[in-house]
N, CA, C and O atoms as a MOPAC input file, in Angstrom:
PM7 MOZYME 1SCF
protein

 N      2.09500 1    -9.20800 1    -0.98200 1
 C      3.00200 1    -8.22300 1    -1.79200 1
 C      4.51000 1    -8.12400 1    -1.44700 1
 O      4.87600 1    -8.16300 1    -0.27200 1
 N      5.28500 1    -8.01200 1    -2.36100 1
 C      6.79700 1    -8.14100 1    -2.42900 1
 C      7.34200 1    -7.07700 1    -1.60000 1
 O      6.70100 1    -6.05000 1    -1.37500 1
 N      8.64200 1    -7.32000 1    -1.08600 1
 C      9.38800 1    -6.08500 1    -0.31700 1
 C      9.50300 1    -5.06000 1    -1.73800 1
 O      9.49700 1    -3.85300 1    -1.49500 1
 N      9.59500 1    -5.43700 1    -3.05500 1
 C     10.01600 1    -4.57700 1    -3.86900 1
 C      8.64400 1    -3.75100 1    -4.06400 1
 O      8.80600 1    -2.54900 1    -4.27600 1
 N      7.59200 1    -4.12500 1    -4.03100 1
 C      6.14500 1    -3.35400 1    -4.30700 1
 C      6.07300 1    -2.66100 1    -2.81100 1
 O      5.34100 1    -1.67200 1    -2.85700 1
 N      6.51200 1    -2.84800 1    -1.76200 1
 C      6.47800 1    -2.16200 1    -0.53400 1
 C      7.43800 1    -0.94700 1    -0.73300 1
 O      7.14200 1     0.17400 1    -0.31900 1
 N      8.38800 1    -1.17300 1    -1.26800 1
 C      9.68800 1    -0.25500 1    -1.21300 1
 C      9.41700 1     0.85000 1    -2.53000 1
 O     10.00300 1     1.93000 1    -2.46700 1
 N      8.34500 1     0.50800 1    -3.95800 1
 C      8.00300 1     1.28700 1    -4.49000 1
 C      6.97100 1     2.29500 1    -3.83800 1
 O      6.99100 1     3.50600 1    -4.06200 1
 N      5.97800 1     1.59500 1    -2.92400 1
 C      5.01400 1     2.64500 1    -2.41500 1
 C      5.56100 1     3.56300 1    -1.68500 1
 O      5.06000 1     4.68700 1    -1.67700 1
 N      6.96500 1     3.20200 1    -0.74300 1
 C      7.51100 1     3.79000 1     0.09200 1
 C      8.25700 1     5.29600 1    -0.58300 1
 O      8.27200 1     6.43700 1    -0.12200 1
 N      8.84000 1     4.73000 1    -1.85800 1
 C      9.16900 1     5.88600 1    -2.71000 1
 C      8.57700 1     6.67100 1    -3.18300 1
 O      9.08900 1     7.77500 1    -3.36900 1
 N      7.15500 1     6.38400 1    -3.59200 1
 C      6.40400 1     7.14300 1    -3.97400 1
 C      5.69300 1     8.22600 1    -2.86000 1
 O      5.18200 1     9.31300 1    -3.13200 1
 N      5.83100 1     7.54900 1    -1.44800 1
 C      5.15500 1     8.44000 1    -0.36600 1
 C      6.34300 1     9.57300 1    -0.14300 1
 O      6.23500 1    10.70700 1     0.32300 1
 N      7.22000 1     9.05000 1    -0.51200 1
 C      8.42800 1    10.33200 1    -0.06100 1
 C      8.33100 1    11.24100 1    -1.24700 1
 O      8.84500 1    12.30500 1    -0.90000 1
 N      7.98000 1    11.30800 1    -2.28700 1
 C      7.98900 1    12.16300 1    -3.33900 1
 C      6.70000 1    12.78700 1    -3.04100 1
 O      6.56400 1    13.99100 1    -3.25700 1
 N      5.94500 1    12.23500 1    -2.66700 1
 C      4.56500 1    12.91900 1    -1.98100 1
 C      4.48000 1    13.87800 1    -1.05800 1
 O      3.75600 1    14.87100 1    -0.99200 1
 N      5.59200 1    13.31700 1    -0.11200 1
 C      5.62500 1    14.34300 1     1.36400 1
 C      6.75800 1    15.26000 1     0.52900 1
 O      6.63100 1    16.46700 1     0.73600 1
 N      7.53800 1    14.98700 1    -0.12300 1
 C      8.39500 1    16.23100 1    -0.44700 1
 C      7.47800 1    17.39500 1    -1.83700 1
 O      7.95400 1    18.35000 1    -2.45100 1
 N      6.48700 1    16.96600 1    -1.89400 1
 C      5.39800 1    17.59600 1    -2.64500 1
 C      6.09700 1    17.57600 1    -4.23600 1
 O      5.87700 1    18.54700 1    -4.96000 1
 N      6.66400 1    16.81300 1    -4.57800 1
 C      7.15500 1    16.35400 1    -6.06200 1
 C      6.90800 1    15.38700 1    -7.16400 1
 O      7.51900 1    15.12500 1    -8.20000 1
 N      5.40700 1    14.77100 1    -6.40200 1
 C      5.23900 1    13.63600 1    -7.26200 1
 C      4.20600 1    14.14900 1    -8.25800 1
 O      3.54300 1    15.18000 1    -8.14000 1
 N      4.17500 1    13.34100 1    -9.17400 1
 C      2.97300 1    13.93200 1   -10.54800 1
 C      1.49500 1    13.45200 1   -10.30100 1
 O      1.40300 1    12.56200 1    -9.45600 1
 N      0.50300 1    13.80900 1   -10.79000 1
 C     -0.64700 1    13.08100 1   -10.52600 1
 C     -0.81600 1    11.53600 1   -10.83400 1
 O     -1.53800 1    10.78000 1   -10.18400 1
 N      0.06600 1    11.13500 1   -12.07200 1
 C     -0.03500 1     9.69400 1   -12.25200 1
 C      0.90700 1     8.88800 1   -11.10900 1
 O      0.83600 1     7.66400 1   -10.99400 1
 N      1.60300 1     9.53800 1   -10.45900 1
 C      2.45000 1     9.22200 1    -9.30500 1
 C      1.28100 1     8.95500 1    -7.81800 1
 O      1.30800 1     8.00200 1    -7.03800 1
 N      0.44600 1    10.00600 1    -7.80900 1
 C     -0.32300 1    10.15700 1    -6.50200 1
 C     -1.37700 1     8.77200 1    -6.80700 1
 O     -1.72300 1     8.02400 1    -5.89300 1
 N     -1.75900 1     8.60500 1    -8.07700 1
 C     -2.70100 1     7.77100 1    -8.50200 1
 C     -2.23500 1     6.23000 1    -8.00900 1
 O     -2.79000 1     5.39000 1    -7.30100 1
 N     -0.96200 1     6.26200 1    -8.71700 1
 C     -0.18000 1     4.85300 1    -8.33000 1
 C     -0.15100 1     4.61200 1    -6.93200 1
 O     -0.47200 1     3.48700 1    -6.54800 1
 N      0.20100 1     5.53200 1    -6.05300 1
 C      0.53800 1     5.24500 1    -4.77400 1
 C     -0.99600 1     4.82800 1    -4.17800 1
 O     -1.11000 1     3.68900 1    -3.72600 1
 N     -1.88300 1     5.50000 1    -4.17000 1
 C     -3.19700 1     5.12900 1    -3.76700 1
 C     -3.64200 1     3.83500 1    -4.20400 1
 O     -4.08200 1     3.04400 1    -3.37000 1
 N     -3.56300 1     3.47400 1    -5.65500 1
 C     -3.68400 1     2.25100 1    -5.88000 1
 C     -2.84500 1     1.21700 1    -4.97000 1
 O     -3.30500 1     0.35100 1    -4.22700 1
 N     -1.71300 1     1.48200 1    -5.18100 1
 C     -0.87800 1     0.44400 1    -4.43300 1
 C     -1.03200 1     0.00000 1    -2.96900 1
 O     -0.77900 1    -1.09600 1    -2.46800 1
 N     -1.60000 1     1.33400 1    -2.30400 1
 C     -1.86300 1     1.21400 1    -0.95600 1
 C     -3.09600 1     0.38900 1    -0.61000 1
 O     -3.17800 1    -0.49400 1     0.24400 1
 N     -4.07000 1     0.85500 1    -1.46000 1
 C     -5.83900 1     0.28600 1    -1.75500 1
 C     -5.32900 1    -1.30500 1    -1.52000 1
 O     -5.72000 1    -2.03200 1    -0.60700 1
 N     -4.39400 1    -1.64900 1    -2.53400 1
 C     -4.26400 1    -3.02100 1    -2.55400 1
 C     -3.69000 1    -4.01600 1    -1.30200 1
 O     -4.10500 1    -5.13000 1    -0.98100 1
 N     -2.43000 1    -3.10500 1    -0.62500 1
 C     -1.79700 1    -3.56100 1     0.45500 1
 C     -2.93400 1    -3.44900 1     1.59300 1
 O     -3.07900 1    -4.44500 1     2.30200 1
 N     -3.72600 1    -2.36600 1     1.82400 1
 C     -4.71700 1    -2.39700 1     2.78800 1
 C     -5.61000 1    -3.60500 1     2.45600 1
 O     -5.64100 1    -4.46500 1     3.33600 1
 N     -6.26200 1    -3.80600 1     1.47300 1
 C     -7.01500 1    -4.99700 1     1.24300 1
 C     -6.31200 1    -6.31700 1     1.69400 1
 O     -7.05800 1    -7.06700 1     2.32300 1
 N     -5.00900 1    -6.76500 1     1.50200 1
 C     -4.29000 1    -7.49400 1     1.82800 1
 C     -4.44300 1    -7.92900 1     3.24900 1
 O     -4.78200 1    -9.00600 1     3.74000 1
 N     -4.06000 1    -6.66100 1     3.82000 1
 C     -4.18800 1    -6.64400 1     5.16400 1
 C     -5.40700 1    -7.01600 1     5.87500 1
 O     -5.38100 1    -7.80900 1     6.81600 1
 N     -6.37100 1    -6.51800 1     5.48800 1
 C     -7.88100 1    -6.72100 1     5.72500 1
 C     -8.54500 1    -8.37300 1     5.67900 1
 O     -9.48500 1    -8.94700 1     6.22900 1
 N     -7.36100 1    -8.78200 1     4.59100 1
 C     -7.74300 1   -10.15800 1     4.31400 1
 C     -7.21900 1   -11.27600 1     5.33500 1
 O     -7.76300 1   -12.32500 1     5.68000 1
 N     -5.87300 1   -10.66500 1     5.74600 1
 C     -5.19300 1   -11.48900 1     6.64700 1
 C     -5.77800 1   -11.11100 1     8.22400 1
 O     -5.28100 1   -11.81900 1     9.10000 1
 N     -6.62400 1   -10.23500 1     8.62100 1
 C     -7.01100 1    -9.96600 1     9.91600 1
 C     -8.17700 1   -10.58800 1     9.88400 1
 O     -8.58800 1   -10.77900 1    11.02900 1
 N     -9.02500 1   -11.06100 1     8.90300 1
 C    -10.27900 1   -11.84100 1     8.56500 1
 C     -9.79800 1   -13.08400 1     9.02700 1
 O    -10.23300 1   -13.63700 1    10.03700 1
 N     -8.80300 1   -13.58100 1     8.21600 1
 C     -8.26600 1   -15.08700 1     8.38000 1
 C     -7.98500 1   -15.23700 1     9.98700 1
 O     -8.61800 1   -16.07200 1    10.63300 1
 N     -7.23500 1   -14.58800 1    10.46200 1
 C     -7.00000 1   -14.53800 1    12.05100 1
 C     -8.10900 1   -14.46600 1    12.93400 1
 O     -8.09700 1   -15.13100 1    13.97000 1
 N     -8.89900 1   -13.86100 1    12.69000 1
 C    -10.05800 1   -13.57500 1    13.51500 1
 C    -11.01300 1   -14.88700 1    13.20000 1
 O    -11.74500 1   -15.34400 1    14.07700 1
 N    -10.95000 1   -15.39500 1    12.00900 1
 C    -11.75500 1   -16.82900 1    11.71500 1
 C    -10.98900 1   -17.83100 1    12.75600 1
 O    -11.54100 1   -18.59100 1    13.55200 1
 N     -9.99700 1   -17.70200 1    12.61600 1
 C     -8.61000 1   -18.95600 1    13.02800 1
 C     -8.96500 1   -18.83800 1    14.71600 1
 O     -8.91800 1   -19.82600 1    15.44800 1
 N     -9.23800 1   -17.80100 1    15.08400 1
 C     -9.20500 1   -17.56100 1    16.46700 1
 C    -10.78400 1   -17.63700 1    17.41700 1
 O    -11.06500 1   -17.26700 1    18.55600 1
 N    -11.33700 1   -18.09300 1    16.66100 1
 C    -12.90800 1   -18.40900 1    17.04200 1
 C    -13.27000 1   -19.45300 1    17.88000 1
 O    -14.45700 1   -19.65400 1    18.13800 1

């Protein structure tokens, strides 16, 4: 994921923390967060496989 996408997630998180996010922004944030977590999980699995 690009730094731009990470920044977008950070901006959405800020809006959510300030209680000024719309429903669409909440959905976008969690969709992006889930995608990011999936990428992290893939990397963790790769590292675990490489360390066997």
